[in-house]
N, C-alpha and C positions, 0 to 999 in steps of 0.2 A: 733861352731862345735866343737866338739872335738872328735878326733879318738878313735875307739873302738877295743880293743884290742881280738883278735881269738886266742885260741890254735893254734899252729902251725903243719902242717900235720905231720904225724909221717912217712909217707910213700911218701917219696919225690920223690925218685929213683924209676926208672919202669922197672926192669929187675926181671921178673917173680915172682914178687910180688901180691900180693891179694889187690885190690884197695879198700882204705877207702872211706867210705863214711860221709859227716860232717853234722849231724842230732842234733837237739836240743842244740846247742850250743861246740858241741863237735865230736872228729873223732871218728868213729867206723870201725872195721875190723870183719868179719864174720870169724866164727871158722872153717868152712868147708873149700874144697881146692879150691872150684868157675870155673868157667868158662874159661879155657883158650881162649887168644886173641893173635892173630899171625900177626906176621911182613907180610903187603901186598906184599913187595919185596922179603923177604927172606925165609918167613916162619917160621921164629923162633918167639919163643914165647916172647912175650912183657909182660905180665901181666895178672894176674886171675882176673874176676868179679865174686863178689857174694854179695847179701843183706840178707842172711839167717840170721834171729834172730835182724833185724833191727826193731826197734821202730818206726812205722810209725806213730801211734797215737801219739807219744811223739811229733814228728816233726809236724806234723800239728798244735798241742797243743802251742807250743813253736812260730810258726810262727804266729799263732793268737793274743796269747797272751803277746808275747814279741815283734816281728817284727813287728806287725799293728800298735801299741802304739810309738814306737819308729822313724817308718818314718812318720808316720802322726803328730807327733809333729814339723815336719820338712815343711816348706815352700817349693813351688815349684823351688825356687832360690836356697835355702839350700840342695834340693836334686839335683837339677841340677850341683851345685858346687863339689858335693860329686861323681857323675858320672864324671865330669870332672877329678878329681884326679886320680879316679880308672883307667880311660883310660890311663892317663900318668904314673902309676905304671905299665899298661900292656904293655905299648909302649915298657918301660925299660926292660919287660921280654921277649921280642919279638924273641930273639934268640934260646931258649929253647924250645918255641913253633913249631919254624921253624924245630929242629932237630927233636922233636916227629910228626909233621906235616908226616915228610918225609917217616916215617916208616907206616902211612896209605895209600902208594902209589902214593903220590901226589909231583908235580913236585914245583919249587922254585915259580911258577907261579900260581899254583892252591894254595898254602899256602898262598899267597898275596891275593888271594879273600879271603880265609876263616879267616885269623889272621887279616890281615890288613882291610879288609872291615869289620869285626865284630868291632875291635875300635874303626875304623872311626865312626862307626852308632852310638858307645857310644858318642863320641866326638859332633859327630852331633846333636842327641837327648838333650844333653847337652845345647848345644848354642842355640835350637830353644826354649827350655822350656825358660832359660831365654830372650829372644826376645819376646815369644808371651805368655807367661802365667804370671799371677800375682806375685808377692810377698808374696803368700798368699796361703790359703789349699783350695778354694771355686774357680770355674770358671762359668762364666755366660755365657752363651747360646743364642744368638741373643739379639733384640732390648726388652724392656718391653713392654707388651700389655695391652692397657686400657679396662677396663673391665666393666667401668661405666662413667657414662657423666661427674661426677664433678671429675675425677678424684682422687676421695680417695682408690679406688679399683682397685688392679693392678696385674699383672700377670707377670711375669720372671721367665724362665729355668735356672736351676744350675746343675752344675756336683759335685758332692761329692765324697771322698774318700769310697771304700765299705771295710767292716773292715775283708776279705777275704783273701785268699792263691792264687797264680799264680803257676799254674803247668806247668812245661814242660815235653813235652814227645817228646825228640827230633829223627831225623835221623843220621843217619851214616854220611853223605855226607859234610857236614858242623859244626864241632864239637865245633867250636869258634863261628863263627858269627850266627849260629843256637842260640846259649846261650844269647850271648849278645843282639842281635836285639829284643828278647823278653826280655829280661832283663830288660831293659833300658826304655823303655816304663811302666812296670808294677812299678815298682820302682818309678820313677815319678808322677805315678798315686797313690802311698800310700798304694801297694800290696808287701807282702815279696813272694820271690820266693824258690821254690823247684823246681831243676833242675835233672831232668830224662836223663841221657845221653845214645844212643846208645850202645850196648856193642861194638860192631866193633871198634869203636872208641873213647869209654870212657877214656882211658888213656890220649888223650889229653885234652879233657873238664874238666878232673880232675885236670890236672897242670893249666888250665885257672882260675878255681874255685877257687882252693888253694890259687893263687895268688891274687884273688880280695879277696879273705878274710885276707892273710897275709898284704896285702896292710893296714889294721886299718883304713879304712875310713868308710866302712860299718857300720851301727847300727846292734847292736844285734838282730840276729832273719830276718834279711832280705834277706838271701841269704843261702840256704841249698843242698848239691847236696847227690844224691842217685844214687851209680852206682849197678847196678844189678837189679831183678825183683822189679817190684812197684805193684806186685798182692797185691790186699787187701788197696790200696791208693785211689783207686774212692770211694771206701765205705764209707773212711771219710771224703768227700766232700759234700759239699750242695749249697744252694742257692747264699751265697757270693763269692764262690769262683770261680775259672776258671782256665781252661785245654787247654792249646795250645798244638796241634798235630800235628807234622809232620811226615808223612809216609804214609804208602800203604792204599789204599781205603778199602782192607778187613779189617785192623785191625780197622779203624775210622769207618767201619761199626759197628765192634762189641762195640765199646767205645759210640757210638751212642744208642746202645740197654740196656746201662748199666743202673741200677735202679736209680742213682744218677743223672745220665741225662735225664731218662723218666718221673722218679718220683718225685727227690728230687731238682729241680731245678738249678742245676749243670750246670754253661755256658759250653761249650765244641767250640773251634777254630780250625778248620780242615785245613791244607794243606796236600793235597793228589796227587794222581794221576795227570799228564797233558801231555797230549798229544799234545806238543806246535807245531806248524807249523811257516814258515815262507814263504811269498807269493812274487815270483819274479811278478812285475807287466807287463803286456801285451804291454806296452809302450818301455820296456827295450830288447835294442839287447846287443850283444855281443860286439858291440864298444862302449858302452855308459860306462862312468864310474861305473854307478850304477849295472851292471853285477859283474864286479870284488867284489864289497861292498858285494852282495849278496852272492857271493862264497865266499867269506874269512870270512862272518858271521856266512854259516853254517858248515865250517871246525871248526871254533872257537868254537862252541856250540858243536861238536862232540868228541874234545877233551881235552877241560879244564876240570878237575878232571875226566879224561877219560869217560865223558859223564854222570856221576853221578852227574847230575845237574837237580833239579825239575825242572827249566825254560828252559832247554835244547832243542834244534831244534830235533823234532822226525821227523815231516811231511815237505817234501819239495816240496811245491807246485810252479809249473812251467807250466806255457802257452806251450802244446803241440807240438808246432814248435820248442820251446826251449830245449825240453829234452835233447838231445843227445848234445847239447854245454855246457849245465850244468852240466849233468854226467860227461862230459869230461875234464870238468876244475874242477869240484870236484876232481877225480880221479888222476888228476895230481897234485892236492895239497895236498891229503893226500898221495900222494905216497911219498912226501916230510916229513912224521912225523916218526922221530925213537921213539922206546915204550924200554923203560927199566927202570934201576934204576936211581930216579930222582937226584941222588948223581955225577949222569955224565953229564957234561953240554952240551952234542951232545942229550941229551934225550927231547925230547920235549909232549911224553906222559909216565905219568908211571903206576901204576897197577890200579885193580880195590882194592876195600878194602877188599875183603877175596875172596878165591876160592868158596865159596860158592856162593859169587855174581857173578863170573864169570860164573857158571855152570847155574844160573837162566836168564844170560844176554843171553846165548847160548841156552837155552830153548827157551827165546821169538824170537830170530832169527829163530830157525826152525819153529815157529807157523808163522813168516810173510811169509816164504818162501811159505808157502802153497799158496798164493798169489803174489808173487813178485819175480823178478830173482835178483840173487847176480850181482852186478854189478861192486861192489872193494871190496878186502878184504877176509879174510878167517877167519871164527869165531874159528875155530878149531887149527890155527897155526899162529905163529907170530915169527919174528927174535927180538930178546932181546937182549939187548946191557948193558953189566956190570951186568947180573942177571940169573938167569937160569928161563926158559920158564914153567917147573915142579914145583919149589918150591915156584915161585911167581906168584899172581893172573894177568897174563899179560892177556891182548887181545887186538887184533890191531882194527885200522877203518874198519868199515862195511858198505858199500852201497848198499841199493836194490833200485828196481823200478818196483814199483808197476802194476798191469795188471789193464785195465781198469774194476771199479766194486769192485775193493777190499775193502773188509772189515775189515780184520786184520791190516791194518795200523792206522785204525782209534779206534781198540780196543785194541791193546798190545802195552804196555809201555816197552822197552829194555832200562832198567836204565844202559846205559852202551855208548861206543861209535858209535852208531848204528842208522843211520837217513835213511828212506825212501822217493825218488823222486816219486812224485804224481802229473799227470799232467791233466790241467783243460783246457776246451774249452770256457770260456768267464769270464767274472768277475764275473758276476750272480753265476755260475759252483764254481770260487774259493771260494766265500762266502760260499757255502752251503757244499763244500768239509772241507774247516775249521770248522764248525760248528758240523761236523760229530765228532770232537773230544769231545765231551759232555761238551766242558768247560775245559777251559786252564789257566794257569798261567799269559803266558807271550805270545804274537803273534806279527810277525815284517812282515812289508810291504815294499819292494824296491821298488820304482817308482819314476818319475819325472814328473809325470800328476798327477795334482791336482785333476782334475775330478775323477781320478782312485782312489787318495788318500780319497776324500770323500765318493764316494760311497762303497768302501772295508770296511772301518772303519767304518760306520753307520751299516753295514751289519753284522760285526763280534764284535764289540764292546758289544753287549749281550752276547757272549760267552767269553769274556776274562777278566781277572785283570787288565790287562795293556797291551798296544800296542805300537811298535817303527814304525815309519814311517821314512824309511831311503832315503835319497838322496845325492848330490854333495853336497849340502849348510850345511846337519849338519853332516856330515860324519865325519868333523876333531873332532869335541867335542862330538859326540855319546859316548855312554858308553856302547853300545853294546843290542844285543838281551834279553841276559841271566843274566843281572846285575841288580837285586832288591838295590832299591834307597831308603835311610833312608827317604825322604821327597816325595816320590810315595808308594802309596798303593802295597802291595802284598799279592797277595790271587786271588782267580777266581772262578768261579759258576760252578755248576755241579759237574762234575767230579773233578776238581779240589781240591773241599771242600766247598765250599761255606763261606771259613773264610776269615777274615782280616785282615793283619800285616802291620805295618809300615806305611807311607803316615803321613808324620810329627806329629802334635799332635793330629791328629786323633786316633793314636794309643794309645794315654794315653787314648784319653776321652772314647774309647774302654773299658777300666778297670772300670771305673768311672760310676756313677750310674746319669743320666739326671732325674730330677724332676721339676717339675711345681710348683712354688711356687705362690700363692693367696695371698697378704695382703693387706695393709695400705703403701704408700711410705715411712713413717716412721720406718714400719716394716722391710721394704725390705731394707732399707738402713741398720739397725741396723742387720740384719741378713747376708746379703752381705759384707758389708764394702766398698761398693759404694752407692754416692747417687743418689737419684731416685727424679724425679722432683715431685713436691707437696711436699716433705718431708720439714722440717724445716731448715731453713738455720739459720748462725749466723752471722750478720752484727754488727761489732763492729768499734769501731774509727779508732783502727789498720788496715791498708792495709794490706790486707792477702798476698800482695807480698813484704810485709815486715817482714814475719814469714817463720823463716828455715822450714825445714821437721821435726825438733824438736817440733815445738810448732803450725806447721799448724795441723787443722783437716778438717774430712770431712763436709762439710755444710759450711765452712767458705764462708764468701760471701761478695761481693761490689754490690751496687745498685748505678750507676753513676748518676750524673747531665744530664739534657736533652740536646741535640741539635739542632740547627735548622740547615735542610739540605736547603741550597738555589740556585736558579739558577747557581749563580757564581760557585759556588761550582762545578755542574754537569760539566758548561762548561769547567772549568779549569781542572778536571780531563779527561775529554774527549780528550782536545788540549796536556796535561801533557803524556797521556798514549799512545794516537793514538787511543784509543776505540772510532769512531767516530759512531758506528754503529747508526742506525736513530731514535730510541726511545729514545737515549738522546739527540740527536743534530739537529733533523726534527719535529718542533712542527706541521705543518700539516700530514707529515704522522705518528708522532707519537697517534696523535691524532684519525687516523683511525683504529690503533691497537686496537682489541677485548680486550684485556686482562691489556692495561694499559690505553688509552683515553687520552692520553698527556704524555709529558716530564717527565720521570723515572731517579732517579738516578742509577747508575753503581750501582751492588751486591757487587764489592769490594772496591767500594768507601764506602757502607753502612758500610762494613766488618771494612775497614780502620779507618773510623771517629768510629765505635765501638770501636777499639781498642785504639785510643787517650782517650774514653774516663774512660776508665778502667785501663789503665797503672799508673804504678808508677815510674816515670823516673829514679831515682836516682839509685845508686850501692848499691846493697844486693844481699839477699838469691838468687832471680830469676836470674838462670844464663845466659837464653835461650830462645828460643821460638821455637821450632820445628815441629812444623805442626800445620795443622788443619784438624779435622776431621769430614766427616757426614755434611758438610756445606749445608744447605737447603735456598732457598730464598722463602718467602711464601707469603708476601705481598710487592706488589710496595712501594716505597719511593717516593713519589713526591714532585714536588717543594714545598718548606716552612714545609714541614712535620717535626716534632717536633722524634728524636729518642732517646732512653738509652737503657742503656745495664747492665744485671743482671750476675754478674759472680759469679760460686758456684764450689769449691772445688768437684769434682766428686769423684776422685779415686788418692789414694798415691801409688808409687810404688817404695821402695828404692832402689837402686842398690848395689848388694853385693859387687861387683869389682870398685865401685868409692866412692867419697865421696858427692856425690850427689843423686837425685832419680829425677822420674819423677811423673810430678803431671796434671792430666788431669782435667780441669774447662770445667764446663757445661755454653754455652753462651746465652742468649736470648736477641736480640735485637728488642724491642718495639718500635710502634708510641706513638703519642698522643693519641689514643684511646686504649691505653694498646693491640693492636693487636700484635701479634709476627712478625716480618717482615724477619729476619732472627734467625736460629737457629745452632750451629754447637760446637764443642768440642776443644778447645784451648790446646795447650801441651805445657810442657814447663819444664826445668830441673832446680832444684830446690836444693841448699846446703843442706847437714843433718843439719848442725849446722850454726849458726851466726857467722860471720867473727869475 
């Protein structure tokens, strides 16, 4: 893998300069003055943003004609190695990102969620791809399907890369994480990315993308940046392309109606509004540790990123008899939250991203007050530490209590430090209230009662993308209500947009095309690079265990001699292992077993004897056996049955970070009637070269 040189960004400093875009292999700066972007804390101008005159058609063409072939020429493992190097490069540049992040109103804790969380996500995808994807460009989905009685016609689902572009249209609240969590799986899937950041925080995204490009690790065309309006971009996209949108439901609705989506086959993934809830179980009292966990969780979600999180808790569902206790505890904890300049170490919550955003949150609070009482905070006034309450976009935490039957808390999303306490009368009522949100990204339940946990989760799961069940047992390791994790899906039904991101390798496969292939075993072997039962085998005088990866080939096989399984073998194995199950040791009882009709060999004895039949004992390229997959016992082996084993190379996966690779062998053990008695995969580590 050779590093790729990208033109360095000519607009590296961000003091009232017009942000450049990186399109079609070069940096572009608009000729007009652009739209000013202000520091959320001081109100000073940070930069200006414009895409006037940008060649969007050229950018899309560059992604398709340059980016697609460059990425898809690499295997999954090679792409993963690039991601790992990019993540290391970003880690070394973190200080600069933190400095810019503070200008968005973020505290150090907020910035860590965005910056370290984003970089950590890239590391996670790189690691999972190396472990869970083949060192190839194709992924098998599930097991083969037999389509004919003779085994000559087989079906197999496969995933292949699409020759299209992944476009990100991101929200302002996570200018780093939002880019990286979308880029990593798209890149692994073989798709180049065009990033369109939200204008309010585009300067941080600009710095992150510029650093990724300057790293020299990414292939040409793999990543582009559009700072400013994306008008006209969707007109250029079609069936093989994907748009990942994070933002308001109103904008998502407009995108869904775009002709490219409605008629052109453009794939659109949406993460939109989400009225997430946290439910306090009816079993929890103020004396229980779960009560404090619940209160702490709500306050955390209200104040991290000043409540500007798509997963933040907007609705606090509590039993009617616990409402006063919860409100008192929340108010007490919220009263300790200091608001102000993130540079001040005493500040616990920074500013909202802009004055306009603060105005929007205030309007939402006003709407909520139509059916709720203000029980803590003042949306219009706040004491600010180290900054001006007039120039900065500051707002203190606000807690409301909903009237019985209130509808606004289930319809209005205040995208700031605002939550509403809503009471419920029964578990069924709590489930009903949670569902009134119309679909959410995340929800949480705090309970120590397993029955409550089952009832609530089964009731609310259809309305949520992710659910946290929190109690004293998992609290010490819990990542909290609002933290999307690379290994778990992020998205939600209904109001939340119906999209899905993250979820480990699921996110990669979402970008790929699943196709059902119907063919002969030989054809499928040639297409997929994995051996299929019924395909041609190569049996030679040289034992395949004597071959390194340099000479080992798919289909190389050994057919062993036969061995008789005696009664003495079975008795010895039973005594030696302690497995004295009656079917192996008691002839009278075994004879009554309708499956066996007499003494049978232990399944693991059969597997052990099979290993003795196919193993080559001398030192050589095979370094270790590290597992057995898909083991099935099909036909009982009785006393004096003969067994033999056929071992065939099924898949070869070289490891890019080691001088050996993984070899998967297909093992079939048969009896004297050529009936399969056991099938399984043997996993070995094999040297790349002969010693």
